[in-house]
C-alpha positions in Angstrom: -6.6 -2.8 -22.9 -9.1 -0.3 -23.5 -11.0 2.5 -21.4 -13.3 5.1 -21.7 -10.8 7.5 -19.4 -8.7 9.4 -20.5 -7.2 10.5 -17.1 -7.3 8.9 -13.8 -6.7 10.5 -10.4 -5.5 8.2 -7.5 -5.5 9.6 -3.8 -2.8 7.6 -1.7 -3.7 6.6 1.7 -6.3 3.7 1.8 -6.1 3.9 -2.1 -2.9 2.6 -3.1 -1.2 2.2 0.5 -2.2 0.9 3.7 -0.1 3.6 5.5 -2.8 4.4 8.5 -0.9 2.6 11.0 2.4 4.1 9.9 0.9 7.6 10.0 -1.0 6.9 13.5 2.9 6.1 14.7 4.7 8.6 13.3 2.4 11.3 14.9 2.2 9.1 18.1 6.1 9.1 18.0 6.1 13.1 17.7 3.4 13.5 20.6 5.3 11.2 22.9 8.6 12.8 22.6 7.4 16.6 22.3 3.9 16.7 24.2 4.7 13.3 26.5 1.6 11.5 25.6 0.0 9.4 22.8 -2.9 10.2 20.6 -6.1 7.7 20.0 -6.1 6.4 16.6 -9.5 8.7 16.3 -8.1 11.7 17.9 -5.4 11.5 15.2 -7.7 11.0 12.4 -9.7 14.3 13.5 -6.1 16.1 12.7 -6.8 14.8 9.1 -7.0 17.3 6.7 -4.0 20.2 6.9 -0.9 18.5 6.1 1.7 16.9 8.3 3.3 20.6 8.5 0.4 22.5 9.1 -0.4 19.7 12.3 2.9 19.4 13.2 2.9 23.3 13.6 -0.3 23.3 15.6 0.7 20.1 17.8 4.5 21.4 18.6 4.4 25.5 17.8 7.6 25.8 19.6 9.7 23.0 18.3 8.0 22.7 14.8 11.3 22.6 12.7 12.9 19.8 15.3 9.6 17.5 15.3 9.3 17.9 11.3 12.6 16.6 10.8 11.6 13.7 13.4 8.4 12.8 11.8 9.7 12.2 8.2 12.8 10.3 9.5 10.2 8.4 11.7 8.1 8.1 8.4 10.6 7.1 6.4 12.6 4.7 8.4 9.7 2.4 9.2 8.0 2.7 6.2 7.4 -1.1 6.1 5.1 -0.5 8.5 3.1 0.2 5.3 2.1 -1.9 2.5 0.9 -1.7 -1.0 -2.4 -3.2 -1.4 -2.1 -6.3 -3.9 -2.4 -5.8 -7.3 -2.2 -2.3 -7.2 1.2 -2.0 -9.0 -0.1 -4.1 -11.5 -2.7 -1.7 -12.3 -1.0 1.2 -12.2 1.8 -0.2 -15.1 -1.5 -1.6 -17.3 -3.1 1.9 -17.0 0.5 3.9 -17.9 0.4 1.3 -20.8 -2.9 2.1 -21.9 -2.0 5.6 -22.8 -4.2 6.9 -19.9 -2.8 10.0 -18.0 -2.3 9.7 -14.3 -2.1 12.2 -11.6 -1.8 11.9 -7.5 -4.2 14.1 -5.5 -3.7 13.3 -1.6 -4.2 15.4 1.0 -0.7 14.4 1.9 2.1 16.8 2.3 4.8 16.4 -1.0 7.5 15.1 1.5 5.2 12.2 2.8 3.9 11.7 -0.5 6.9 11.5 -2.2 8.7 8.9 0.3 5.6 6.7 0.1 5.9 6.8 -3.9 9.4 6.5 -3.9 9.5 3.4 -1.7 7.1 1.5 -3.9 9.0 3.0 -6.9 5.8 4.4 -8.2 6.9 8.3 -8.8 7.7 7.9 -12.6 4.3 6.3 -13.4 2.6 9.8 -12.6 2.2 12.4 -14.8 1.2 14.9 -12.0 1.9 14.8 -8.3 -0.6 17.0 -6.6 0.2 17.4 -2.9 -1.7 18.9 0.2 1.2 21.5 -0.4 0.5 22.4 -3.9 -3.0 23.4 -3.3 -4.7 26.7 -1.4 -7.5 24.8 -0.5 -7.1 21.1 0.7 -10.1 18.5 0.0 -13.0 18.4 -0.3 -12.0 21.0 -2.4 -11.7 19.6 -5.9 -8.3 22.3 -6.6 -6.3 19.1 -7.0 -8.6 17.9 -10.0 -9.2 21.1 -11.6 -5.3 21.8 -12.1 -5.0 17.8 -13.7 -7.9 18.9 -16.3 -6.3 22.3 -16.8 -2.6 21.1 -17.6 -4.0 18.1 -19.9 -6.6 19.9 -21.3 -9.4 17.1 -20.5 -12.9 16.8 -20.4 -14.5 15.6 -17.0 -16.5 13.0 -18.4 -13.4 11.3 -19.4 -11.3 11.6 -16.0 -11.5 9.1 -13.0 -11.0 9.8 -9.3 -10.3 7.1 -7.2 -10.1 7.5 -4.0 -11.3 6.2 -0.4 -12.7 9.1 1.8 -15.9 11.2 1.7 -13.7 14.2 0.4 -12.6 12.5 -2.7 -16.3 11.8 -3.4 -17.2 15.8 -2.6 -14.3 16.9 -4.9 -14.8 14.5 -7.6 -18.8 15.5 -8.1 -17.9 19.1 -8.1 -16.2 19.4 -11.1 -18.0 16.3 -12.6 -15.7 13.8 -12.8 -16.5 9.9 -12.3 -16.1 8.9 -8.9 -14.6 5.3 -7.7 -14.6 4.5 -4.4 -12.4 2.0 -2.3 -13.3 0.3 1.0 -10.2 -2.0 1.3 -9.0 0.3 3.9 -11.8 3.2 4.6 -11.9 4.7 7.8 -15.0 6.2 6.8 -16.6 3.4 4.7 -20.0 3.9 6.3 -20.5 7.6 5.3 -18.8 6.5 1.6 -21.6 4.4 0.9 -24.1 7.1 2.2 -22.7 9.2 -0.4 -21.6 7.1 -3.1 -23.7 3.8 -3.4 -22.8 3.5 -7.2 -19.1 3.0 -7.6 -17.8 1.0 -4.4 -14.9 -1.0 -5.0 -13.9 -3.8 -2.3 -10.7 -5.1 -4.2 -8.4 -4.0 -6.9 -9.9 -6.4 -9.3 -12.8 -5.1 -8.9 -11.7 -1.8 -9.5 -9.8 -2.9 -12.8 -13.1 -4.5 -14.5 -14.4 -1.2 -13.9 -11.7 0.6 -15.4 -11.2 -1.5 -18.8 -14.7 -3.0 -18.8 -13.6 -6.4 -18.5 
């Protein structure tokens, strides 16, 4: 299939995978064990931005190493709580077979990002994986997008960023790449719609039509 894009960047949580519940459960596994309490979904969402390691250091400063091991063990062992969105793997395979460069840009740390990508057999389809551990400034900084552009000498006008959050929109616009906002699992859909009323997608099929203009 032909596409006007030469490079496509995917976010992970809420874009490739339904992982929010797994993340909530993983953090609450830690807060129950180490702090003796549970956090609401909104309280956990409020922590988002830094990587899991940074958050764990903040909430369990005295038992960080142990909490970190427990978090990732739970995240991996209970990954069946998460799921890949219908049609997303087929779309990635189709993009890859069209000689379009593929990158990940996620705020997740590298450990959890690779667990998720490996669980679904997606890792090898991506030419570049930029996690929250690989940048000095997390989203909405466009640092991860800029790394991809520079690595492959791409014109921003030939690149598409696909994500579910306001931070994805801000990052994409800052370096003038196209943005596609997916709302099949966005926890900030209202804000996403305010920031990006043009390219909103409710299904993988809609997104595919946009990428390939079919």
